C-alpha positions, 0 to 999 in steps of 0.5 A: 500500500502506498503512502499518503501524499505529503502536503508539507515539509519540503526542504529548499532543494525539494521545494525547488524540484516541486516548483519546477515540476509544477511548471513543467508537468513532468520531467526526467531527473536529467531535466530537473538536474539541469534546472537545479544546476542553472540556479546554482543548486545540487549535483545530479546524484543529489537531485536523483536522491532528493526526487526519490525521497519525494517519491517515497514520501508520496509527493511525486509519481514516476512512470517510464516513458521511452526507457526513462522515468518521468516524475510528476507532482502527486498533489496539485500545487495549491493543495501542497501549499495549503498544507505547508501554510497549515503546518506553518500556522500550527507549528510556528504561530501556535495555531493563530493566524493573527501574525499571518494577517498582520504580515498580509496587511503590511505586504506591499506586493499584494496584487489586485488579483490576490486581493480579490482572492482574499476577499473571496476567501473572507466571503466564503468564511463569513458564508460558512459562519452564517450557515453554522449560526442557523 
């Protein structure tokens, strides 16, 4: 039986590999290693080890295509990031989102689209609460 996909806990190299695979959809170890090397990263063997570790954790899948393994993220980026944020809030902020909200308030780089998304999130939360109060 396979392990449940991991939504959080990615190290720096792991995060960069996942980000690259999110952008590409799938890639070989060689393609990922070339990308990691281009940004001053790890050797190919380290990339292979890291990708296999991510596969063991359930974060990646692999399939053989033309004699070469192609790796893909098992979870959608949004689901994985939600898990990372949840883990951060629980572990680093003791479950309180107040510091996160304070950070957002002071973040000048929030785009109009991100602000609209935040408004939608607040509306969904308020709607759920109204439904709970009935």
